[in-house]
C-alpha positions as a printed Julia matrix, in Angstrom:
122×3 Matrix{Float64}:
 81.65  148.87  -45.59
 78.21  150.43  -46.16
 77.36  153.89  -45.35
 73.76  155.28  -43.72
 72.65  158.95  -43.14
 72.0   159.45  -39.3
 69.72  162.56  -38.52
 69.29  163.89  -35.06
 67.37  166.56  -34.56
 67.71  169.74  -36.52
 71.68  168.83  -36.55
 73.7   168.34  -40.06
 73.21  164.62  -41.33
 75.85  162.62  -40.3
 77.27  160.25  -42.9
 77.98  157.16  -40.71
 79.81  153.79  -41.53
 77.72  150.86  -40.47
 78.94  148.28  -37.74
 76.86  145.23  -37.65
 79.0   142.41  -37.01
 80.74  141.55  -33.81
 84.07  142.1   -35.84
 83.08  145.4   -37.25
 81.94  147.07  -33.66
 85.05  145.49  -31.96
 86.87  147.19  -34.73
 85.01  150.55  -34.44
 86.77  153.67  -35.29
 90.27  152.39  -33.69
 93.35  152.84  -36.27
 91.74  155.83  -38.01
 93.18  159.14  -37.73
 90.11  161.21  -37.75
 87.01  161.71  -39.23
 85.54  164.17  -41.72
 82.94  166.69  -40.25
 79.61  164.96  -40.17
 81.1   161.9   -40.48
 80.82  158.95  -37.82
 79.76  155.39  -37.19
 76.42  153.56  -36.52
 76.41  150.37  -34.09
 73.32  148.48  -35.31
 72.07  145.9   -32.09
 69.29  143.38  -33.51
 68.06  143.01  -30.28
 68.03  145.69  -27.46
 71.58  145.37  -25.3
 73.61  147.36  -23.17
 76.84  147.69  -24.73
 80.27  148.91  -23.08
 82.62  151.05  -25.08
 86.29  151.65  -24.63
 88.59  154.0   -26.5
 91.71  151.15  -26.52
 93.47  151.85  -30.17
 91.48  155.23  -30.68
 93.67  157.93  -31.93
 91.56  160.97  -31.72
 88.67  161.95  -29.25
 85.14  161.33  -29.81
 81.33  161.72  -28.99
 79.09  159.21  -28.3
 75.26  158.98  -28.32
 72.95  156.01  -27.05
 69.77  155.56  -28.56
 66.77  153.5   -28.38
 63.75  153.21  -30.61
 64.94  156.39  -32.6
 65.58  158.4   -29.28
 68.54  159.65  -27.8
 68.67  157.98  -24.4
 72.41  158.89  -23.13
 75.24  161.13  -24.14
 78.93  160.97  -24.1
 81.07  163.94  -24.67
 84.71  164.06  -25.56
 85.7   160.45  -24.77
 89.63  160.85  -24.75
 92.07  159.4   -27.71
 93.36  156.03  -26.55
 91.66  156.32  -22.94
 92.89  153.17  -21.7
 90.93  150.85  -20.12
 88.3   153.36  -19.21
 84.88  151.81  -19.58
 81.79  154.0   -20.9
 78.24  151.54  -20.28
 75.34  152.51  -21.91
 72.71  154.09  -19.56
 70.23  151.38  -20.43
 69.52  148.72  -23.35
 70.0   150.46  -26.63
 69.33  149.54  -30.21
 71.7   151.93  -32.13
 74.83  153.87  -31.16
 76.44  156.66  -32.83
 80.05  157.8   -32.84
 81.22  161.3   -33.99
 83.89  163.58  -33.79
 84.47  165.21  -30.33
 82.51  168.49  -29.84
 79.77  167.51  -32.45
 77.29  167.07  -29.98
 77.85  170.39  -28.27
 78.45  172.07  -31.68
 74.79  170.84  -32.71
 72.98  171.24  -29.43
 71.92  167.7   -28.95
 70.49  166.7   -25.8
 68.8   163.34  -24.34
 65.46  163.04  -25.84
 66.26  164.13  -29.18
 64.89  162.43  -32.05
 67.54  159.67  -34.08
 66.39  158.72  -37.54
 68.66  156.45  -39.71
 68.1   156.19  -43.73
 69.91  152.95  -44.69
 71.39  152.01  -47.81
 69.16  150.06  -50.26
């Protein structure tokens, strides 16, 4: 799986695996036992969409950032590990979703309206 570099505001760079295909997005981070500090996953959508996420099969809690056009449009913090059938709906149409370790958003003071930039691999 390829990695990108994600920059949000003045926070440390996130080293993110890229989930582009439906299969990669369905799997997401499930099955992993943890993330390194400043690591995550970026879900890429070719067209703006309103995805729904769930935590089925997750072994650790995460934070999630919804984004459109390079701007954070919504935040979910401390989504619980294996949260059963709880669903997390995007706050509108998005073109990127970034998952990071739980607490990363609070630690780095991320908020709606912050800029989000992705450096894609060559």
